N, C-alpha and C positions, 0 to 999 in steps of 0.2 A: 342721788339717782331720784331723778325728777318724777319718772312715773311709777306709780305705787304694784305696777307687774310688771314684771319682765317675761316676755313670750319668745320662747325656740320653738321656731318653727321649718319644716322641711320636710318635702316629698310627701304631704299628706298628713304629718303628723306633729302634734304640738306639745311643750309643755308649757304650765303657766304658773309662774310663782308670783304669790305677793311679796312685794318687798318693802311694803310700806311699814314705819314705825320701827324700833330698836333691835327686835329680836330676829330670830331665823326666819328666812324666807320660808314662807307658809306654801306647801305645793297643793294648787286650785284644781288643777287638773293635769293629767296625763293621757292621749289617747289621740284620736282624730283632731285633725287641724280645725279651728275655730275661726272665724271672719274678726276683724279688730273689732268690729260693732259688737258681738258677741263677748270678747274678752273684756269689754269696757264694762258690760254688764256684769260681770262675776262678782266682785265683790258684792254686792248688794245681794246676791243672791245667796251666797255661800257660806252666810253664818247661820250655824245651825241653833235650834232651842236648847235649852237646861233642863236636864232631866231629874226626875227626883233623885236624891241621893246619889247624886254627882258632884263634880265640881260647879263651883258656882260662876263661872263664863264659862261660856264656848271655849273650847279649846281645839290648835289648828295642829293639823301634821306638820311638821317642819321637816326641812332637808337634813336633819340629825336628832331624828326624834328619840327623846328618853323621857324618862317620868315625869322629871322638870317640867316638861311641855304637857304633861297630860297623859302621854302614850304607854300604857301598863303592857304591852308586848314586848317582842324581842326588841331589844336598844339600839341603837345607830351606833351609841359610843359607850363603851364599858372601861374604864380606868381604874386603878389605885394608886397610893403612894404608901408601902408599907405595910399595905393593909387598910388603910383609913378610907374611907369613901370621900370620892369627887363629885360634887354636887357644883358644876360650874355655873355662875353667873356671865353668859357670854356678852363680850362687847364685840356687835355684828358689822362688820361693815360688806357691801355687794355691788360688785360691778360687772357692766357688759364687757366682754372681752370678743368684740364684734358683735354680728348679728346673732349667731348662734350658741353662744356661751355665758355662762353665767359664773362667775369667781365669787366665792362665798368664805371671807376669813372671819372666825371665832375664836376671842382670847377672852382669859379667863384670870389674866397676872402672870399663872405660872405653867398653862399651856396652851397651844395654837393649834387648830383645827384648821386648814383651808380643804374647801370643796369646789372642785369644779365641774360643773354639768355644761356637758358640751353635744351637740347634736351636729350631726353630720348631713352630707348632701344627700344621701339615700334614706334618712329619717333613721337612722340608728344612736341611740344616745346610750354615750360613757358618764360614768359619774368617777371622778377621778378623785383621791381624798388622802391628806398625810393629816400628822399630830406632830407634834414639836414640844418636846419638856422648854418650857423657858424660863422655869423656877432655877435657883441660884443653888439651892441645897442637895450637895453631891451625896447626901446620907440616905434621901429619901429619893430615889429615881420613880419615874412614872411609869411605872408597869401598866401595858396594854392588855385590856380584855377582847376588846372588839372595836373594830373602825366596817360598820357595815353600810351598805347604800341601800334605802327603802322607799318606793314610791308607791302610792296607792292604786287601788283597783275598786271600781264601782260595784253595785250590788248586781248587776247583770252577770258578773263573771263568775259563775258559778262551778264550772268544771277544771278538774288539773289535771293535765298529763305530762308525765315525767318519763325518763328514760331508764332502765337498770342493764343486769348482763352479768355476764363472767368471762372467763378466758374461750376465745372462739365463740362467743354467744353473745357480742357485744350489743347496746344499742334494743333492747326489746322495750316496746312500749308499755305503760301502764298508766290505766284513767281512773280516777276518784272523784267524787263529789266534794267541793270544798265547802267543809263544815267547820264549826267554831273551833277555835285551837289552834295549833301549830301543825303544818305537814313541812317537816324540816328533813332535808336530804342534806347529812354531814358526812365527810370522806375523811378520813384518818390514815390513810394509805402509804401518804407520802410522795404520792404521785396522782394523777386525775381520777385513774381507777379504769378499769373493766365495767364498772356497775354505773359512771359518772351521769347525770342526768343529761351534761351538756346545753340542754336547755329545759328550765322550768317553766310549763306555759299553762296559764290557765285563759279560760275563755267563756264565750256564751255556749251554752246547753248544746251538745252537737255537733260541735266546731270540728271540721275535718281540713283535709289539703285547701280545698277551694272554697271554703264558705265559712262564715262564723267571725266574730270578731274576736282579737287574741292579744294577751299582753303576755311577756315572756323574757326572761333573764337569762345570763350568764356570766359566770365569775371567772375572767380572765389569767386563769393561775394552774399553775402545774403542782402545786402543793395541795395541803390539808386545805379544803375548802367547806363551805355551805351556802346550799340554796334553799329558799323558806317564802313560804305564803302561809298568812297568820289574819286570823278574823277573830275579834273579839265581841262579846253581846253589846259593847257601847261602841262599835265601830273604830275609825281613825279618824279622827275627827269627822268633817263630812262625810268619808270615805267609807266604803265597807269592810275595806281589808286592805292588806300591803302585802307585796312582792319585793323580794330583794336576796341580799346575800355579801358576802366577802370571805375574806381568809378565815379560817378557824385557827385560832391561838389557842395555843396549851398555856396554863399558869407558868407565868414565869419567860414565857418562851420573846416575848419583846418586852426590855425593859430598858429606857431611857434615861440616861444619864443626862445632865445640864447639856444643853443645845445637840442634842441629837433627836433624830427626825426619823419616825418609821410612815414607809409609803406604803399605803394599800393596793393591793392588786385594781384593777379596773374593773367595774363590774357595768356590764351593758344591757340595755334594754332595748327590747322593739316592741312595737305596738302593729299591729295591721287590722285590715277590716275586712280581708280576703282570703281568710283561713291561714293555716302552716304553710302555704305556697309562697303567701306574702311575705311573711317572715324571712322565710329563706330567701327571696329574692332581694330583700335589704339587706341581709346578710352577707350573701354571697358578693354583691355589688362593693358594699362597703371592704371587702377582703380585697377584693381585685380594684380598686383602687391605691393601695398600699403595697401590695404584694411586688417583693424586690424583681421576682422573674415573670410576671404577670403577662409581659407581651414575647415572651419566649415560648417555641412550641415545646410541649412537654415529650420528651423523648419516649419511645417504647422503650421497656425494659425487659431485660432477664437475668434475676437474680437466682444465683446457684443453689440456695438452700436444700429446696427439695429434690434439685436434681445430682447432688455430690454428698448432701451434708458434710461430716469432716472429711470424707477421703479425697482429700486433695490430690491430684496429679497431674501436671505440669499439661501429657499429650492429651488426657483425657481433656480437659477444660480449654484446651486449645480447640478439640474438636467442637465441643459446646460452642465456644466463639464461632467456630468457622459455618455453622449450620444457623447460629443465631443469625448472622450478618445476612446469610442466602434469604433468612424469609423477611429480612427488614428490620429487624432489631437495632437500635441507636445508643444504648447504655449497655453494657455489661457491667453486672455486680459480683465481686467474690464474696461471700458471706463466712459465717463464722469458722475458724481452724486453721488462719494462715500465719501464726503468733505462737511464740513462747513455746511453752509445753503443751498447747491446748488443741490434743488428740482428741478430747472428750470434753465432757464439760464439766469435768473435777478439778481440772487445773490451768493455770496459765492465764486465766482473767486477770487485767492489768499489766501484764506484760506485751506493751503494744511494740514490738520487736518483729520482725520477719524470721518465722521459724528456719532457721536451717537445715533441719532433720526433714520437715514437709516441701522446703524451697531452696534447695542445696544452690542454686542460680540467684535464689532472691525472685522478687515479684517483678522483675524487669524485664524477664521474656514473655511473660503472660500480657504486661501492658505493652508492651511492644506489639505484640501479635493480635491484640484487642484493638488498639489504634491504627495499625495497618490497617484493619476494616472499615474504618471511619467512625467507629464508637467511642463513647466516653468510656472511662472505667470510672467503677464505684467499689467503695470497700467497707466492710463491715465492720463498727466497733461499739465496744458496749462501754464507756469510759467513766460511768460513775459506778461501777461494780469491781469487784477484787474477788479472785478465790484465793480462800487461806494459803492453799499449794500455788505459790506464785513467788516470782521473787522480789517482788513489790513488796508483798508483805512479810516476808522474812527481812527483809532489809528497814522496811518502816512499819512495823505492826501498830504504833500509835495512830495509822492513818485510815484505821479501819473504825468507821462510826458506829458507837455504841456505848453504854455505859462502863464505868470504874468495873463493874462486879463482875465483865467478862463478856465475848460477843454476844451478839442475839441469836438467836435461833437460825440456821440456815435456810435458804429458799433457793431451790433451782444449785444446789450448792456454793452458793454462790453469797456475799456481804457488801456492803455499800462504800465506797471511798469518801471519805470526809472532804468535799468539796469547801466547805467553809475552811479549811486548811490551806493557807495560800501555798505551803510549798507542795501540796499534794494535789491543787489545780496547776499550778505551773509546771510541776513534771508532767500529768497527763497533757497538757496543751504542747508542751514541747514536744511529746513523743509524736502526739498526732500531726500538729506544723510542719514537722521535719518529712513525714511519709509522705503528706501531700506535696510538699515541694520536689521530694525527690522524685515523686512518682508521676508527679503530674495527675493527682488525685482530682475527679472531675465531680464526685458526689460521693457523701459518705450516708449509709443508713447506720443511725445513732439507736443504739436498742437500750435497754431499760429493763430489766427482765424480772423484778420483785417488787414488791409492796415491800414498805420499810419497818420496821418491829424496833422497838425501843429504840427509835430515833433520836439520840440524845448526844451531846459531846461534854466535855469537860471543860469548863472555862479557866480563866486565869485564878480565879477564886477558888479553885479546886472543885466547884459545886457542878454537875453533874444538870443539864439543863435542856430543853425539847431542842430540837433542831431541825427541823422540817422548814423553819421560815428560812434560818440560814442556808441550808441545803440546797435549795429552789433558787434563791440569788444567787449561789454561787455556781450552779448550773447554768442559769441564763448568763451570767458574766464571762462563763467560759465560752459559750456559743457566741457571744457578743465580740469577744477578741477575735476568735477565730475567723469569724466572718468579715472585721476588720481588717486580719493579716489576709484572708483569701476570698477577695471578693466577690468573684465567680465561682465559689464552691459552691454547690448545693447539698442540702442537708435535708433527711429525712427524718422525724420524729416517729420511732419505734418501740412500742414499751409491751412485752411478750404481745405485739398486736397492738389493738388500738386502747389501750390503757393509759397513752399519754396525748388527750386530743382536745385542746382548749386553744382560745384567742392568744393566752399568752406565751405558748412555744410556738403558735403558729407565727406568730410577729418575727419569730429568728428563724425558720424552717421554712422549704420549701413544698412537703408535702409530707402527711401522715400514713403510717403503714394501717389500714383500715382493721385489720385482724388476719390474727395467723390461721385462721379457715379459712383456706381456699376450696372448699367446698363451694359450689357455684349457688348450690340450692339454699344453703345457709346465708350465702354472701347478698343474695338479694333483697333480704331483712336487713340484714346489718348495713349494707350500703344505703339503703332507703331511708333508715333512720338516721345515720351518721349524716347523710346530707341536707338534714336539718339547719344544720351549722356550717358545714364543711362545702365549698363547692367541688365540683368534680374534678376540676385538673389537680385540685389538692390530695385528692382521695386516691390512694395505691389501690389499683383493683387488677389483679393479676389471674391468668388461667393456669389452675394446678394440672396435677395428673389426673389420668381417667379415673383412678381411683384416689379418693381423697386421702390424704396423712392423717388428719385429726377424726374424720367421721368414717372411713374407711367405705362411703358409698361411692358407688360408678355412675359416671353421669356422661352422657353425649359431649361430643368435642362442639357440637353447635354452640350448644346451651352455655357451656362456659365459656366458649367464645364471644356470647350475643352479653351476659354477665359483665365480663370483664370491658365491654365499649363503656360503662356508665362512668368510666372514671379517670384517672390515669393509668393506661392500660399499660400491662406486662407480660410476662412469663415466670411461673417457678416449677420449672419441671424439667425433665432431661429429655430433652426435643432430638438427641443424636438416636433414641431409640424410635422415633416416630416411622410411621409406612410414607411413601411417596406421595399417597393420595392424602394425610394429614399433613403433611409439610406445605404442599398446593395449597390446601385449605388455610394453612396459619400464613402463606406470604397475602393470599387474599384478604384475609383478615385483615395482615397488618398495613395493607395498603387501604383500605376502608378504615381503620383508625386514623390514620395520617389525614386522608379526606374530611372525616368528620371531625377531628380535632378543636378546628377553629370556632364551630358551633357549638360542640358540647362542653367546650373550656371558657366560652364568653358568654352563650345564651343564659335562658332565665329558667329554672327547672319549674317541670309541672308535673302534678302527680294525681292522676285517677282517683275519686274517692267510691272504692266500689266495696259492696259488701264482701266480708272476708270469706262465707261461703262460696263464693264464687271461684274461689282458688284462682284470681287474676292480680297480678300485679303491671300496671301502667304507668312508667316513666317516661317524661319527653324533656325535650331541651326545643325551649323555640328563641328565637335569634332575636335580638334587642328590638328591632324595625317589624317584626314578624313575617319576613320575608323567606324564611325557612324552618323547617322542623325536624327532629327525628324523635321517635318514638320506639323503647323496646315494650314486648308484649310478652309477659311471662304467663304460664300455667304452672301454679304452685302443686296443686294437686286437683283431681277431678271435683266437677259442681254436680249440683244438685239437679241440674236442668240436661235435658238431651243435647241441646245445642246453646253455643253460651250467648246468642242474641247480638244484637247490637252493640256496639262500644264507641262512644264518643270520644272525641280527642279534646282536651283541655288545650287552651291557651292561645288558639290560632287567632288570626285577624280574620272577622266575619265578611269584610269587605275583599279580601283577595280570593284568587283562584289557584289554588295548588296541584300539580303535578305529582300523585302519588306513588311510589313506587314501594316496593318488597326487596329490601337488598340482600340476594343471594350470600354474600361476601360474608357476612354474619352467620351464615348456617341456616338450614332451612329445618323446618319441624315435622316430625312424626305426626299425620293426625289418627284421629278414629275417626272417620267419614269414609261415605262413598265418594264422593264429590266435594270439592271447597266449594266457598263463596262465590258467586258470581264474576266478582270484581279481581279475584287473585291471579287468576293467569296473565289478564294484562298487565297489573301491578309489577310482575314479574318480568313481564317484556318491557314496553317501552313508558309503564305508567298511564294512569287513569286522571284526568282532569275534573276536580272536583272542589267546590266553594267552600270557604272557610266556614261559614255558614251553616253549610249542611254537613258538615264534617263535627262542627262543635255541638249541633243540635239535632242532629238526625242521628250519624255515624256509620260506621259499617261493619258488616255483619260479618262474624267473627269465625274461622274455619273452626272445628274440632278439634284440638290440640290434647295429645299425651302430655300427661304430668312432666315436670321440669322439661318442660319443650316452649319454643317461642321463635319469634321474628321480629326484624327489625323495620319499621317503616320511616322511609326518608320524602320529607316535603320541602319540595322547590317550586 
């Protein structure tokens, strides 16, 4: 390589790597874009001092930092052979692949690591890595302990934001101050997890949705994983700290014979100078550029679970389909209970054959009825799980994932099907594929309802070894084969709600089920933080019954409709029991969804930074050219002030003038006021004309909303 540095730049961000010399490339800068002139000056500026009681020469942070480089934090690479330490002395080659990717190969005679740092057009950086056992001694395989991606943070990055959660309360934010030591989010659940952080973000003090400089990492993997940020007293070379992650491997999980390769999950890094919205904008645009169905309108969905549960009756479901079609539903999804002996959650899981007890004529009559209305037909599966009381397990008890000592503890009455067993994977693939072909299934809701405990499988040597990696790759391979066989089929990633949300599964599916909680007040926060990573058109957002199944809270229809408009909208509710007024409201709402989805599903997400005590959540979508926008304004609880004051609308083009309308199809709120703000009645009628500058700098006087109420503003 002729230049001493490799600079990858795109969309206002850049990665600068020092590729001079014989060692691994050194990370000089990751963050805001630098001019060529500044990059040329960096090598002379970034050689650090030598402190007392330290290494005798300044040491750099490399693209694969280990103790051998001077880094004494969490290593980028760890491996051993039969318990013997590996201390590689790498022979390195680095080559640019186009203008925005650098490929580094590091070999030590017995192993070879390949790293690819690639920056896409939206400023999203992916680090892809693999290690191959190039040795010849079969008696000493290469045991891989870790292959992580790590990048530096500057001293001004001092505040950490990550997410946690639980079933029906996913994506709860938590903030902390970056201190010396390791902030590690490790998941051993065998799936991404309800408590998964999605993004681990470090930024300047007080960063928000619209302000601050932020650096973020995401591991694109649906199995065990870890995200970390780490600061040591001696720093990270010239840098203050590191940010990174990778797959979490248990001892003995990845053991490479000569010639075998382990490919690590991609690790995704994002930087922005305009807060969390800047991160989301880059991530959403990047996903939209590669999504297989990104140009197709996301159909309005009705899922039957909270409408009928396990009580499947053809006439009742036909009536539900009739009502759904009448209000504008475009996809009808039959949930759990249609197969085998599955009349409750204790049996039948794994037997993907239509039950003749529940469906004596098969599913054909329902499918024909649904498609006769012009709707798509979808079906629920949970292909990775089994009940012990099932024909599958009775015939193949060895297909249950677990140790030789006996099955793991049950969860939700179920166990895990070993997808690393090719016979088990082929069996479930054949059953699903046959039904997709026979019934003309358009959509699969793919569920995964438990964490994996004692996830081990017995190898050919008779030894139980950790199996989450093999299970995850088996799951991906099954999805890939089904998508190849049925290119038009769409698949949703559901995992007892939002427990499998990551860019690994989203590369193979068309949307995620955000949460099993259809309580709109809970959903408002869950969707807000899920959208850090996930664009609106991929985020399932449904209207549930008036009284929520999971919280027993009762909410007004207008509020439930409003919150559901923020993503890929649908219903999960027995709408055959609705009043005529409710059906009229739902029909108007579904028309509004179809009108707004080209905006909501392609525009840039903006979120207002408001103090929590005000009790307001404001979420908007602005068209890429700024010509149109929509904002949901939600009151979650009462605020301390008599009136809520002025609300500025973020993200608008200050040079444009907009017609601002309140859209009653989203539902009109109840207020605690004698009279609303002066602009309100005109905005409900033909709209008011206001400049983007005034809306962004001064704002609109808000009505005094009751809790759990809100409204939709549409700007054109």
